[in-house]
N, C-alpha and C positions, 0 to 999 in steps of 0.2 A: 750684869750678874755674873755670878761665880760660886759655884756649886761645889761646895767645901765635903767631901769622905773622909770617912777616918776617924769619926768624932765619936765619944765613948756613949754608946748601947745606957741609957738613961731613962727617969721619971719626968714630966712637967716640969718638977721641983727643981730636981740636978739640974735640967734644961737651961733654967732662968740663971741657973747661977757659970753654966757652962758660955751662955751668950754675956754675957760679964767678962767671963774671961777673955772670950773672942776680943769684945769692944776694949777691953784695958790691952792687949795685945796687939791690936788694929792704932789704937792714940800712939801706943807705945813706937812704933813704926810708921806715926805719920798717914795713916790711913784712914781716909774719909768715908768710913761707912755708914749710910743712911739706914739700913734696916740688915738684921739677919733673923731670919724663918727657919727654925730647926723643923725636921720634915718628921712624925707621928704616925705612928697606926696605933690600932685598935687592939689588946691586946686584953683579954679576960677583963674586958670594962676599962680598963684604966690605956693612959694614953703613954705608949712607949717611945721614944727618939730610935731611927730608924740608922742613925750616925750618920747623916746628915743633912745640912744649911745650905739654904739659900744667902750669900752675901748680896745688897743691892747698894751699886756705889752710884754717884752721882755721874761717870762718863767713861768711856771705853778705857782712855789713858788710867784712868785710875783702877776701873777694873784689871786692865790687866798687871799693872806693877801688885795690885791686891793679890790675885791668884801666882803671881811669882813668887812674892814673899809669902803666901801660905805652902806652898806647895813643898811639903817635904820637912814642912815645920814640925817640930818635937813638942811635943804638950807631955809626955811621960814618962818613962822608960821602955813603955809598950806602943802608946800612940803617937804615928806619925801621920799628917796631916797631905792627901793630895787635893791638890784642888783644880778643878776646869774653869774657863774664863768662857764665856757666851757672847759675842758682840749680838748689841742690839741689832734690829733688824729693820 
């Protein structure tokens, strides 16, 4: 697992587009991400992203490469990612 911080705060609909962008980026960098789960919280009856997502990869080596690749990755002029690798126990 890789925890990705620094994502734009957005609603569910925009989060879907963000996940597609992350998948496209991972494909271009030849990362094999199995699943991306955006973290949401309830605000005024709507789900709003917290700026974090969990990326699931098939093995620890891929997760390390993914964390290194996304750490400091520039999404736009203001948005840089911070990624943390969590080994399987």
